C-alpha positions in Angstrom: -17.5 4.9 10.4 -18.6 2.2 8.0 -18.1 -1.6 8.4 -15.0 -1.6 6.3 -13.4 1.6 7.6 -10.5 1.6 10.1 -9.5 4.7 12.0 -6.1 6.0 10.8 -6.4 4.1 7.4 -7.7 4.9 4.0 -9.2 2.4 1.7 -7.2 2.4 -1.6 -7.4 0.3 -4.8 -4.5 -2.3 -4.6 -3.6 -2.1 -8.3 -3.5 1.7 -8.2 -1.3 1.6 -5.1 1.1 -0.8 -6.9 1.3 1.7 -9.8 2.0 4.5 -7.4 4.8 2.5 -5.6 6.5 1.7 -9.0 6.6 5.4 -9.8 7.8 6.3 -6.3 10.5 3.7 -6.3 11.8 5.1 -9.6 11.9 8.6 -8.1 13.3 7.7 -4.6 16.7 9.1 -3.7 17.2 7.1 -0.5 18.2 3.4 -0.8 16.3 2.8 2.5 13.1 4.3 1.0 13.5 2.2 -2.1 14.0 -1.0 0.0 10.9 -0.3 2.1 8.8 0.5 -1.0 10.0 -2.6 -2.8 8.9 -4.7 0.2 5.5 -3.0 0.2 5.3 -3.6 -3.6 6.0 -7.3 -3.1 3.4 -7.6 -0.4 0.7 -5.9 -2.4 1.5 -8.0 -5.5 1.1 -11.2 -3.5 -2.5 -10.3 -2.5 -5.6 -10.9 -4.7 -8.0 -8.4 -3.1 -9.3 -5.4 -4.9 -8.8 -2.8 -2.1 -6.4 -2.5 0.9 -6.2 -0.4 4.0 -3.3 2.1 3.7 -2.1 3.8 6.9 -2.3 7.5 7.0 0.9 7.8 9.0 3.1 4.9 8.0 3.7 2.6 5.0 1.6 -0.2 6.5 -1.0 -2.0 4.4 -3.7 -4.3 5.5 -5.4 -6.8 3.2 -9.2 -6.4 2.9 -10.6 -9.9 2.5 -13.9 -10.1 0.7 
């Protein structure tokens, strides 16, 4: 495992993940899902980093500080 890898997480491009969330929010049927994704979207938009850790099993994100 590399220096920047965490078990159970994938490294993803923050801006790409923002784009994905916008699409998923528009397609979501559940208000609970929409609410959760909107919170994630706000979190990701508040960060300046290029990449983030994305949990493989939950909707958790962790900022990768340069």
